N, C-alpha and C positions, 0 to 999 in steps of 0.2 A: 518155431519162433514166429510170433505175429509180426508181419511186416509193417511196422509203423514207419511212415515216410514223411518227409517235408518236401514240398514242391518249391524248388528254387529255380527261377527263370525257365520253367517248363521241364525241369529234370527232377525225378523223384528220388531224393537221397534217403537212404536208410537212416532212421533215427534210433540207434541202439547203442548199448554199451559195448565196448571192445570184447569183454568176456562172453556176453550173450552171443555176439556175432560169431566168435571163434567156436563156441560150443556147437552152434547150429551148423557151421561150415564143416566141422569134423564129423558130425552126424551124417551129413550129406556125402562126404567122402567115403565113410564106412559103408554107405548104402549104394555107392557107385552112381550117385545122381550127377548128371551133367550140369555143371555150375559155372557160370561166367561172371566174374567179379571185376568191376571197373573201380579203380582207386583214383578219385578225381580231386583236383585242386582248382582254384579259380581260373588258372591258365587254360586248363582243359575245357572248362565250361565256356569261356569266352571264345576259344577256338571253335567249339562245336556250334555256337550261335551263328557263326559265319560259314558253316560247312554242313549242309543238309545231310550228306552221306554219313558224316561222322556222328551227327545227332542221331540218325536212325540206328547206327551201329551201337552206340551207347545205350539206347533205349531197348535194345534186344538183350541186354545183360540181365542176369537174375538179381544182382545186387550192385547198387551204385553207392559207394561209401565215401565219406568225407576224409580225404587224405590231407587236405590243407586246412589250417586254422581259419583261413578266409571263408571256407564253406560253413564252418561252425558259426562264425560271425554273421554270415548271411542269414543262416537259419534263425539266429537270435534276433536279428533286425526284424524278421518276419513274425516274431512272437513265438517261435518254437523253442522248446527247452533242450536243444541238442547240446550235450555237455562235453563230449570228447571226440577227438579225431580217431579214425581207424586207419592208420597209415599202412601203406604197402609193406614197408620195411618191418614194422612190428608184426604184421600178419605172417610175413616170411619167416622171421625168427621163431615165432610161436609154432608154426606148422613144422618147421625143421626139427624142433625139439620134440614135439608130439610124434612126428613120423619116425624119429629115431627110437623112441620108446615102443612104438607100435608096429615097427617093421613095414612102413609104407614105402612107396616108390615115387620118384619125381624126375621130371625132365627139365633141364635148364637151357633156356634159349635166350640169347641176347648178349649185349655188351661187346667190348673189344676183345680180340683174340688173347691179349695178355691178361685181361681180367678173367676170362674163362680158364686160362692156363693156371692161374692162381686158385680159382675155385676148385679145380680138379685136385689140388693138394689139400685145401682147407676142409672141404666137405667130408672126405673120408676120415680125417683126423677128429673133427668136431662131432660128426654124426655117423659113426661107424656102422650103425644098424639101419641106416637109411639105404634103400636100394636106389642107385642112380640109373635111370632108364636111358640117359644120354645127355650129352652136352653139345651145344653148338653156339658159336658166337653170332653176333648180329649182322655179319657180313656174308650174305649168301645170295645167289642168283636163282636157285631152284627151291622155292618154298614147298613144292609138292614132295620133294625128296625128304625133307624134314618131317612133314606130315605123315609120310609113309613109315618113317622110323617110329614116330609116336604111336601110330596105329598098330604097328607090330608089337611094341612093348607094353601098350596099355597102362601107362603110369597112373597112379592115384592123383597126381598133381602135375600140371604143366605150368611152370613159372616162365613168363614171357617178359623179358626186359629189353624191348626194342624202342622204348620211348613212344609217346603218343604222336600221331594217331596210328602209327604202323602196328603197334602191338595189339590194339583192339581190332584192327582190320584182320590181322592174322588169326586171332582167336575166333572171331565170328565166322571166318571162312572155313576153319578146320576143326572147330570144337566137336563136330559130329563124329570124328574118327576115334575118340576115346571118352568114355563116360567117367569123367573125374572132374577135378577142379581146374579151371583155366583162369589165370589171373595175370593182368598187366602190372608190372612192377617198376617201370621207369628205370631209375638209376640204382636200384637196390643191390644189384650184383657188385657195383663199384664199391659200395660201402662194405658189403659182406667180405669182399676180397681184400679190403684194406687200402684200395686205391684212392678212395675218398673218405674223409673223416666225417663221421656224423657229429652233430652239435653235442656239446656236453649236456648232461641232464638238466642243469640250471636253465639253459636256453630253451630246452624242450618244455620244461615245467612252466615257464613263463610265456609260452607261446610265441617265442621270437627266434625259433629255429631258422626261419626264413632269413632273418637278419644276419645270423651267423654264416649261413651259406653265401649270402651276398658279400659279406666281408671277405670270405675265403675265395669266392669266385666273382669278382666285380663284373665279369662279362655277362652275368645273369641279370644285370640291371634292366635291360630291355624287356626280358621275360617277366620281371617283377611288376612291370607297369600294368599287367593284366589285373592285379589285385584292386587298385583304386577304381579301375573301369568296372570290374565285377561288383564292387560295393555300390557304385553309382547306379548300376542297373537294378540291383536288389532294392535299393531305396525307392527307385521308380516303380518297381513291382508293388511294394508296400503301399505307395501312394495310390496306385491304380486300384488295388484291392480295397482301399478305404473308401473309395467313391461309391 
């Protein structure tokens, strides 16, 4: 896959269809290519702009994909024809289905203990032919121990749902222990386990999934303020590029 990218505030976002990205990712998994994917929304970008270490970590990824509609909006403001999001949750569902059909293996790291407890019931039911290399919740003191388990089992995929920036720091530190896909997935385990409801398709299709989540979780309001800030910064970038 040709890596067509859009530079948004110094970050090179992949500009690809979801299907092309997934096809390429599966090919890399089949070949045991070490792959680090960051699924980023405007909140992550705004955070990174104020955190040099996090910026450097993100830039070491193999693919930076547009998880939030705000990223697509930003690309379009800059004149690029980015047409769709590539969300962490959609990547996860697609890979689980493919892995089940192709007898792949995965390690699940992150979320609350009760979420992982429910995943342990759901995954074998929905994906009986997926080999689970291990589960661990996001509450741990010894990350080296988890990395050792991953190294021992050599899973095809490591799904890390620790929230940013913790998940990206973990991946960058330990990705060398297993040549497979390493991807940060934020709150995806919460949705997969049924602890959090994903927006109905209508909201997703109309790019207002963020509004549905805000209505369901009003405490997210402060986090949502990253979007207008992000858009302002992108417009400033466009203005500077036009000079």
